[in-house]
Backbone as ProteinMPNN parsed JSONL, in Angstrom:
{"seq_chain_A": "HGKIVSLDQAELQWCTDDEYRKGLTGIASDEYDGMKNLQSIQQISDWRNKYPAFAWCADHGDGWYLPAIKELELLLLNDEVHDAVNYQIARKDKAKLFSKGEYEVYWSSTERTEWCAWRVYVSYGRAYHGHRSIINYVRAVSAF", "coords_chain_A": {"N_chain_A": [[-51.629, -110.587, -13.855], [-54.363, -108.312, -13.435], [-57.559, -106.645, -13.759], [-60.634, -106.507, -11.947], [-64.012, -105.824, -12.48], [-66.756, -104.302, -10.912], [-70.095, -105.666, -10.725], [-72.126, -103.963, -10.44], [-73.284, -100.535, -10.254], [-73.36, -97.117, -9.143], [-74.912, -93.913, -8.531], [-73.291, -91.191, -7.414], [-71.847, -88.582, -5.338], [-68.525, -87.34, -5.677], [-67.328, -86.098, -3.528], [-68.827, -84.734, -0.54], [-70.956, -81.793, -0.336], [-70.103, -80.046, 1.73], [-67.433, -80.855, 2.094], [-66.453, -80.322, -0.417], [-66.55, -77.509, -0.496], [-64.368, -76.871, 1.052], [-62.191, -77.014, -0.601], [-59.958, -78.742, -0.883], [-56.816, -80.069, -1.997], [-54.464, -82.169, -3.765], [-54.758, -84.538, -2.488], [-55.769, -86.881, -3.691], [-54.217, -87.615, -6.186], [-53.072, -89.399, -7.968], [-52.805, -90.646, -11.216], [-52.822, -93.182, -12.271], [-53.258, -95.224, -10.418], [-55.833, -96.099, -8.62], [-56.123, -97.243, -6.102], [-54.097, -96.109, -4.556], [-55.093, -93.511, -4.432], [-57.454, -93.959, -2.981], [-56.329, -94.836, -0.541], [-55.131, -92.464, 0.296], [-57.387, -90.825, 0.666], [-58.568, -92.224, 2.742], [-57.157, -91.383, 4.931], [-58.357, -89.162, 5.875], [-60.364, -87.764, 8.364], [-63.468, -89.253, 9.159], [-63.933, -90.116, 6.55], [-65.596, -91.885, 5.107], [-68.179, -90.793, 5.187], [-67.731, -88.304, 4.062], [-66.718, -88.718, 1.51], [-68.441, -90.14, -0.612], [-68.369, -91.655, -3.096], [-65.904, -92.982, -3.016], [-66.234, -94.462, -0.65], [-68.387, -96.142, -1.313], [-67.248, -97.771, -3.297], [-65.131, -98.966, -1.826], [-66.648, -100.396, -0.015], [-67.296, -102.688, -1.348], [-65.565, -104.64, -0.664], [-62.403, -106.011, 0.524], [-59.698, -104.568, -1.14], [-61.1, -103.328, -3.193], [-61.783, -100.383, -5.119], [-62.225, -96.942, -6.251], [-61.597, -96.311, -9.59], [-58.558, -94.822, -10.89], [-57.995, -92.062, -13.186], [-56.629, -92.907, -15.568], [-56.988, -95.669, -15.447], [-59.766, -95.767, -15.624], [-60.197, -94.619, -18.142], [-59.052, -96.603, -19.77], [-60.817, -98.711, -19.248], [-63.299, -97.691, -20.154], [-62.897, -96.384, -22.63], [-61.268, -97.853, -24.318], [-62.056, -99.869, -26.819], [-61.818, -102.685, -27.097], [-61.322, -103.628, -24.461], [-63.562, -102.53, -23.106], [-65.721, -103.804, -24.476], [-65.198, -106.507, -23.921], [-65.449, -106.584, -21.131], [-68.146, -105.781, -20.864], [-69.382, -107.912, -22.163], [-68.943, -110.036, -20.37], [-70.275, -109.039, -18.107], [-72.889, -108.891, -19.067], [-73.451, -111.59, -19.336], [-73.959, -112.254, -16.746], [-76.256, -110.953, -16.363], [-76.346, -108.307, -15.407], [-75.878, -104.75, -14.685], [-74.571, -103.278, -17.412], [-71.56, -101.557, -18.485], [-71.845, -98.202, -19.581], [-72.111, -97.328, -23.034], [-70.377, -95.854, -25.847], [-71.978, -93.03, -27.167], [-74.044, -93.054, -25.406], [-75.254, -90.746, -23.14], [-73.692, -90.462, -20.519], [-71.819, -90.255, -17.448], [-68.844, -91.108, -15.736], [-67.207, -91.084, -12.598], [-63.732, -90.688, -11.837], [-61.076, -91.483, -9.525], [-59.244, -89.5, -9.407], [-58.07, -86.301, -8.657], [-58.273, -83.046, -10.163], [-58.083, -80.297, -9.668], [-58.353, -78.147, -6.757], [-61.077, -78.014, -6.648], [-62.144, -79.703, -8.549], [-62.468, -82.955, -10.111], [-61.315, -85.636, -12.22], [-63.33, -87.069, -14.773], [-65.054, -89.372, -16.936], [-66.705, -88.794, -19.883], [-68.84, -90.756, -21.433], [-70.296, -90.566, -23.816], [-68.885, -88.701, -25.347], [-66.428, -89.842, -25.441], [-64.197, -89.027, -23.993], [-62.092, -87.636, -21.402], [-62.987, -85.326, -18.934], [-62.97, -82.615, -16.584], [-64.81, -82.118, -13.534], [-66.913, -80.492, -11.097], [-66.457, -81.655, -7.83], [-68.633, -82.19, -6.202], [-70.788, -82.868, -7.717], [-73.174, -85.269, -8.853], [-72.356, -88.317, -10.296], [-71.933, -91.367, -12.208], [-70.524, -94.294, -10.678], [-68.179, -96.884, -10.641], [-66.834, -99.73, -9.231], [-63.525, -101.144, -8.986], [-61.09, -103.791, -8.802], [-57.797, -104.887, -8.296], [-55.69, -107.608, -9.326]], "CA_chain_A": [[-52.335, -109.563, -13.134], [-55.45, -107.693, -14.183], [-58.566, -105.913, -12.984], [-61.993, -107.017, -11.846], [-64.958, -104.719, -12.49], [-67.979, -104.646, -10.182], [-71.279, -105.943, -11.529], [-73.105, -102.917, -10.167], [-72.804, -99.167, -10.28], [-74.205, -96.207, -8.365], [-74.772, -92.493, -8.827], [-72.844, -90.605, -6.156], [-70.914, -87.465, -5.34], [-67.13, -87.653, -5.383], [-67.282, -85.689, -2.121], [-70.014, -83.994, -0.116], [-70.922, -80.341, -0.552], [-69.261, -79.426, 2.765], [-66.03, -81.163, 1.806], [-66.152, -79.6, -1.658], [-66.322, -76.094, -0.191], [-63.038, -76.709, 1.669], [-61.231, -76.844, -1.676], [-58.725, -79.491, -0.641], [-56.16, -80.558, -3.207], [-53.27, -82.965, -3.549], [-55.082, -85.721, -1.692], [-55.952, -88.037, -4.566], [-53.692, -87.083, -7.449], [-52.475, -90.429, -8.82], [-53.572, -90.857, -12.449], [-52.732, -94.573, -12.712], [-53.531, -96.19, -9.355], [-56.94, -95.671, -7.784], [-55.934, -97.709, -4.729], [-53.307, -95.071, -3.878], [-55.999, -92.4, -4.151], [-58.309, -94.394, -1.869], [-55.531, -94.842, 0.689], [-54.975, -91.065, 0.703], [-58.692, -90.375, 1.162], [-58.825, -92.908, 4.01], [-56.451, -90.678, 6.003], [-59.203, -88.038, 6.278], [-61.337, -88.09, 9.41], [-64.849, -89.474, 8.708], [-63.87, -90.157, 5.092], [-66.723, -92.614, 4.508], [-69.312, -89.885, 5.038], [-67.337, -87.139, 3.275], [-66.336, -89.134, 0.152], [-69.35, -91.26, -0.874], [-67.961, -92.516, -4.215], [-64.803, -93.815, -2.523], [-66.78, -95.385, 0.346], [-69.203, -97.145, -2.006], [-66.327, -98.722, -3.932], [-64.425, -99.703, -0.77], [-67.61, -101.29, 0.623], [-67.384, -103.94, -2.102], [-64.691, -105.602, -0.005], [-60.972, -105.75, 0.566], [-59.042, -104.416, -2.433], [-61.936, -102.611, -4.159], [-61.545, -98.949, -5.098], [-62.649, -96.108, -7.372], [-60.433, -96.293, -10.477], [-57.888, -93.576, -11.287], [-58.432, -91.634, -14.51], [-56.069, -93.742, -16.649], [-57.675, -96.958, -15.349], [-61.128, -95.567, -16.107], [-60.129, -94.428, -19.593], [-58.834, -97.918, -20.371], [-62.046, -99.482, -19.098], [-64.432, -97.138, -20.897], [-62.589, -95.835, -23.949], [-60.618, -98.873, -25.141], [-63.181, -100.686, -27.288], [-61.587, -104.111, -26.832], [-61.52, -103.841, -23.022], [-64.963, -102.199, -22.816], [-66.606, -104.845, -25.002], [-64.947, -107.761, -23.196], [-66.055, -106.442, -19.802], [-69.602, -105.79, -21.012], [-69.797, -109.276, -22.511], [-68.974, -110.821, -19.13], [-71.333, -108.5, -17.242], [-74.171, -109.294, -19.666], [-73.644, -113.021, -19.035], [-74.479, -112.303, -15.369], [-77.498, -110.177, -16.405], [-76.162, -107.154, -14.523], [-75.804, -103.435, -15.338], [-73.375, -103.119, -18.228], [-70.958, -100.233, -18.624], [-72.454, -97.427, -20.65], [-71.356, -97.372, -24.275], [-70.266, -94.599, -26.589], [-73.27, -92.61, -27.674], [-74.931, -92.866, -24.265], [-74.816, -89.541, -22.445], [-73.485, -90.772, -19.104], [-70.509, -89.823, -16.969], [-68.294, -91.874, -14.615], [-66.136, -90.466, -11.81], [-62.469, -91.339, -11.499], [-60.623, -91.093, -8.186], [-58.142, -88.554, -9.574], [-58.391, -84.875, -8.64], [-57.613, -82.183, -11.128], [-57.806, -79.074, -8.925], [-58.969, -78.202, -5.426], [-62.534, -78.061, -6.809], [-62.573, -80.627, -9.607], [-61.846, -84.268, -10.304], [-61.471, -86.141, -13.587], [-64.411, -88.004, -15.058], [-65.115, -89.747, -18.35], [-67.979, -88.677, -20.587], [-68.873, -91.896, -22.344], [-70.819, -90.159, -25.121], [-67.845, -87.987, -26.087], [-65.213, -90.636, -25.495], [-63.097, -88.207, -23.489], [-62.076, -87.267, -19.987], [-63.16, -83.909, -18.594], [-63.046, -82.433, -15.138], [-66.088, -81.613, -13.053], [-66.972, -80.185, -9.666], [-66.47, -82.914, -7.086], [-69.893, -82.399, -5.49], [-71.793, -83.304, -8.689], [-73.462, -86.71, -8.853], [-72.064, -89.064, -11.517], [-71.855, -92.804, -11.999], [-69.334, -94.847, -10.034], [-68.013, -98.329, -10.829], [-65.688, -100.189, -8.445], [-62.599, -102.103, -9.583], [-60.125, -104.413, -7.921], [-56.629, -105.395, -9.034], [-55.147, -108.884, -8.858]], "C_chain_A": [[-53.417, -108.969, -14.03], [-56.38, -106.952, -13.248], [-59.882, -106.681, -13.019], [-62.894, -105.795, -11.773], [-66.226, -105.167, -11.776], [-69.151, -104.848, -11.145], [-72.366, -104.893, -11.33], [-72.457, -101.549, -10.27], [-73.79, -98.316, -9.492], [-73.99, -94.785, -8.866], [-74.497, -91.772, -7.512], [-71.999, -89.364, -6.389], [-69.508, -88.001, -5.091], [-66.865, -87.302, -3.928], [-68.536, -84.877, -1.802], [-69.85, -82.501, -0.379], [-70.012, -79.645, 0.461], [-67.777, -79.65, 2.489], [-65.571, -80.426, 0.547], [-65.789, -78.14, -1.374], [-64.964, -75.842, 0.461], [-61.951, -76.523, 0.616], [-59.909, -77.546, -1.44], [-58.123, -79.964, -1.958], [-54.921, -81.366, -2.828], [-53.512, -84.222, -2.745], [-55.087, -86.975, -2.563], [-55.505, -87.66, -5.975], [-53.096, -88.137, -8.388], [-53.372, -90.691, -10.031], [-53.647, -92.319, -12.862], [-53.167, -95.604, -11.676], [-54.598, -95.659, -8.397], [-56.819, -96.131, -6.343], [-55.106, -96.699, -3.936], [-54.195, -93.88, -3.523], [-56.931, -92.742, -2.993], [-57.544, -94.34, -0.553], [-55.286, -93.417, 1.197], [-56.271, -90.522, 1.298], [-58.977, -90.982, 2.535], [-58.109, -92.257, 5.19], [-57.266, -89.501, 6.555], [-60.22, -88.526, 7.309], [-62.744, -88.185, 8.811], [-64.952, -89.55, 7.183], [-65.063, -90.858, 4.461], [-67.944, -91.717, 4.295], [-68.994, -88.705, 4.134], [-67.066, -87.47, 1.801], [-67.16, -90.358, -0.266], [-68.926, -92.188, -2.015], [-66.85, -93.474, -3.782], [-65.331, -94.871, -1.551], [-67.578, -96.493, -0.321], [-68.311, -98.208, -2.653], [-65.62, -99.579, -2.887], [-65.352, -100.703, -0.084], [-67.828, -102.589, -0.145], [-66.491, -105.025, -1.501], [-63.236, -105.198, -0.095], [-60.403, -105.657, -0.847], [-59.859, -103.689, -3.484], [-61.76, -101.109, -3.997], [-62.161, -98.266, -6.314], [-61.451, -95.956, -8.312], [-59.872, -94.892, -10.725], [-58.258, -93.272, -12.74], [-57.873, -92.518, -15.63], [-56.677, -95.153, -16.626], [-59.086, -96.854, -15.93], [-61.157, -95.362, -17.617], [-59.913, -95.761, -20.301], [-60.123, -98.73, -20.355], [-63.15, -98.993, -20.031], [-64.127, -96.762, -22.342], [-61.828, -96.786, -24.861], [-61.707, -99.867, -25.552], [-63.027, -102.167, -26.953], [-61.844, -104.442, -25.357], [-62.986, -103.637, -22.659], [-65.9, -103.33, -23.25], [-66.428, -106.173, -24.278], [-65.578, -107.722, -21.806], [-67.573, -106.508, -19.914], [-70.136, -107.168, -21.393], [-69.931, -110.132, -21.244], [-70.079, -110.338, -18.181], [-72.706, -108.929, -17.76], [-74.475, -110.76, -19.385], [-74.215, -113.212, -17.634], [-75.799, -111.538, -15.252], [-77.469, -109.014, -15.419], [-76.013, -105.876, -15.354], [-74.488, -103.272, -16.086], [-72.834, -101.698, -18.13], [-71.691, -99.49, -19.736], [-71.52, -97.432, -21.858], [-71.306, -96.0, -24.924], [-71.618, -94.28, -27.219], [-74.299, -92.433, -26.568], [-74.389, -91.695, -23.45], [-74.751, -89.813, -20.946], [-72.04, -90.455, -18.744], [-70.112, -90.671, -15.764], [-67.194, -91.063, -13.924], [-64.887, -91.334, -11.825], [-62.105, -90.904, -10.083], [-59.57, -89.99, -8.22], [-58.624, -87.106, -9.571], [-57.7, -84.171, -9.797], [-57.19, -80.88, -10.459], [-58.43, -79.213, -7.54], [-60.49, -78.307, -5.505], [-63.004, -79.175, -7.725], [-61.818, -81.958, -9.568], [-62.113, -84.694, -11.747], [-62.632, -87.115, -13.658], [-64.429, -88.278, -16.549], [-66.553, -89.605, -18.841], [-68.003, -89.782, -21.639], [-69.308, -91.45, -23.741], [-69.77, -89.459, -25.978], [-66.561, -88.79, -26.236], [-63.998, -89.892, -25.007], [-63.214, -88.003, -21.99], [-62.207, -85.75, -19.88], [-63.141, -83.809, -17.081], [-64.423, -81.882, -14.773], [-66.02, -81.344, -11.564], [-67.227, -81.463, -8.884], [-67.767, -83.18, -6.337], [-71.033, -82.831, -6.417], [-71.977, -84.822, -8.582], [-73.188, -87.277, -10.241], [-72.054, -90.546, -11.19], [-70.502, -93.203, -11.422], [-69.338, -96.347, -10.282], [-66.756, -98.714, -10.072], [-64.832, -101.157, -9.263], [-61.699, -102.671, -8.483], [-59.005, -104.968, -8.778], [-56.2, -106.737, -8.452], [-53.84, -109.176, -9.563]], "O_chain_A": [[-53.373, -109.121, -15.251], [-56.04, -106.668, -12.099], [-60.194, -107.394, -13.972], [-62.575, -104.832, -11.077], [-66.716, -106.274, -12.002], [-69.186, -104.273, -12.233], [-73.407, -104.938, -11.986], [-71.235, -101.428, -10.36], [-74.91, -98.742, -9.21], [-73.004, -94.496, -9.544], [-75.34, -91.739, -6.616], [-71.503, -89.126, -7.491], [-69.326, -88.992, -4.384], [-66.266, -88.08, -3.185], [-69.218, -84.396, -2.707], [-68.744, -82.015, -0.614], [-69.24, -78.758, 0.098], [-66.966, -78.735, 2.636], [-64.432, -79.965, 0.468], [-64.837, -77.606, -1.944], [-64.462, -74.719, 0.427], [-60.906, -75.94, 0.901], [-58.851, -77.005, -1.763], [-58.845, -80.227, -2.92], [-54.404, -81.257, -1.716], [-52.562, -84.902, -2.359], [-54.488, -87.993, -2.216], [-56.336, -87.414, -6.85], [-52.66, -87.801, -9.49], [-54.57, -90.93, -9.877], [-54.456, -92.67, -13.721], [-53.421, -96.755, -12.032], [-54.308, -94.879, -7.49], [-57.355, -95.482, -5.445], [-55.388, -96.459, -2.762], [-54.066, -93.307, -2.442], [-57.17, -91.907, -2.12], [-58.067, -93.846, 0.445], [-55.24, -93.195, 2.407], [-56.248, -89.837, 2.321], [-59.563, -90.324, 3.395], [-58.43, -92.555, 6.34], [-56.907, -88.916, 7.577], [-60.848, -89.571, 7.137], [-63.162, -87.31, 8.053], [-65.939, -89.104, 6.599], [-65.503, -90.463, 3.381], [-68.663, -91.881, 3.31], [-69.896, -88.157, 3.501], [-67.174, -86.595, 0.941], [-66.649, -91.478, -0.277], [-69.108, -93.401, -1.908], [-66.864, -94.649, -4.15], [-64.929, -96.033, -1.613], [-67.463, -97.657, 0.06], [-68.595, -99.402, -2.562], [-65.523, -100.796, -3.05], [-64.895, -101.747, 0.38], [-68.481, -103.5, 0.363], [-66.657, -106.206, -1.808], [-62.883, -104.188, -0.704], [-60.601, -106.56, -1.66], [-59.354, -103.449, -4.581], [-61.605, -100.612, -2.882], [-62.563, -98.92, -7.276], [-60.389, -95.514, -7.874], [-60.612, -93.909, -10.764], [-58.779, -94.139, -13.441], [-58.606, -92.844, -16.564], [-56.857, -95.762, -17.68], [-59.539, -97.751, -16.642], [-62.046, -95.876, -18.296], [-60.534, -96.016, -21.333], [-60.473, -99.364, -21.351], [-63.859, -99.802, -20.63], [-65.015, -96.818, -23.192], [-61.75, -96.545, -26.065], [-62.215, -100.617, -24.719], [-63.994, -102.825, -26.57], [-62.511, -105.429, -25.049], [-63.584, -104.475, -21.984], [-66.763, -103.759, -22.485], [-67.403, -106.888, -24.046], [-66.169, -108.703, -21.357], [-68.22, -107.215, -19.141], [-71.235, -107.542, -20.982], [-70.91, -110.859, -21.074], [-70.738, -111.148, -17.53], [-73.584, -109.288, -16.975], [-75.637, -111.13, -19.214], [-74.877, -114.213, -17.362], [-76.391, -111.478, -14.175], [-78.434, -108.768, -14.695], [-76.021, -105.926, -16.584], [-73.426, -103.145, -15.477], [-73.543, -100.767, -17.747], [-72.108, -100.097, -20.723], [-70.3, -97.529, -21.718], [-72.087, -95.106, -24.596], [-72.304, -95.163, -27.735], [-75.305, -91.749, -26.753], [-73.206, -91.66, -23.113], [-75.654, -89.436, -20.199], [-71.162, -90.394, -19.605], [-70.928, -90.926, -14.879], [-66.362, -90.438, -14.58], [-64.972, -92.563, -11.824], [-62.769, -90.04, -9.511], [-59.06, -89.588, -7.175], [-59.476, -86.724, -10.375], [-56.691, -84.634, -10.328], [-56.07, -80.411, -10.66], [-58.967, -80.265, -7.193], [-61.129, -78.658, -4.513], [-64.174, -79.553, -7.671], [-60.7, -82.057, -9.064], [-63.017, -84.179, -12.405], [-62.883, -87.882, -12.729], [-63.881, -87.506, -17.336], [-67.481, -90.205, -18.299], [-67.261, -89.731, -22.62], [-68.749, -91.907, -24.738], [-69.767, -89.608, -27.2], [-65.707, -88.461, -27.06], [-62.896, -90.079, -25.523], [-64.279, -88.172, -21.395], [-61.604, -85.002, -20.65], [-63.281, -84.813, -16.383], [-65.103, -81.266, -15.593], [-65.178, -81.897, -10.857], [-68.105, -82.253, -9.231], [-67.982, -84.301, -5.876], [-72.13, -83.129, -5.944], [-71.04, -85.553, -8.26], [-73.716, -86.786, -11.238], [-72.155, -90.932, -10.025], [-69.486, -92.546, -11.646], [-70.371, -97.004, -10.151], [-65.713, -98.085, -10.252], [-65.337, -101.889, -10.114], [-61.572, -102.106, -7.396], [-59.251, -105.467, -9.875], [-56.325, -106.977, -7.251], [-53.219, -110.208, -9.309]]}, "name": "protein", "num_of_chains": 1, "seq": "HGKIVSLDQAELQWCTDDEYRKGLTGIASDEYDGMKNLQSIQQISDWRNKYPAFAWCADHGDGWYLPAIKELELLLLNDEVHDAVNYQIARKDKAKLFSKGEYEVYWSSTERTEWCAWRVYVSYGRAYHGHRSIINYVRAVSAF"}
């Protein structure tokens, strides 16, 4: 088993401003399985329009999702995994994952509070939380 990482990325909100103002919590709380978080989000009416980061990842096809925080940390903060993925992406001449030292941020699918979700600051090599309506980078993954 393993993970597949999309060859593209986008800059999107975790959720729309209107959805953010509702302050929902407990919907996407799994730290290890982004697919579980996606399945929870999919139970919300009109989820594709309300949760753009989740919809973009799901639009990659069956089994694609926004990674949970622990999946994202492994992908971005484990040098061996990060470098191996970027090597394969570079062979396809596609957008590589940002590297340490680059001031970029990726969303995870894991909420932290009713207002915030976890994200990884690549430049700092750490996870922090941020308001879910902010635009950050999104990368889809799929498990096999």
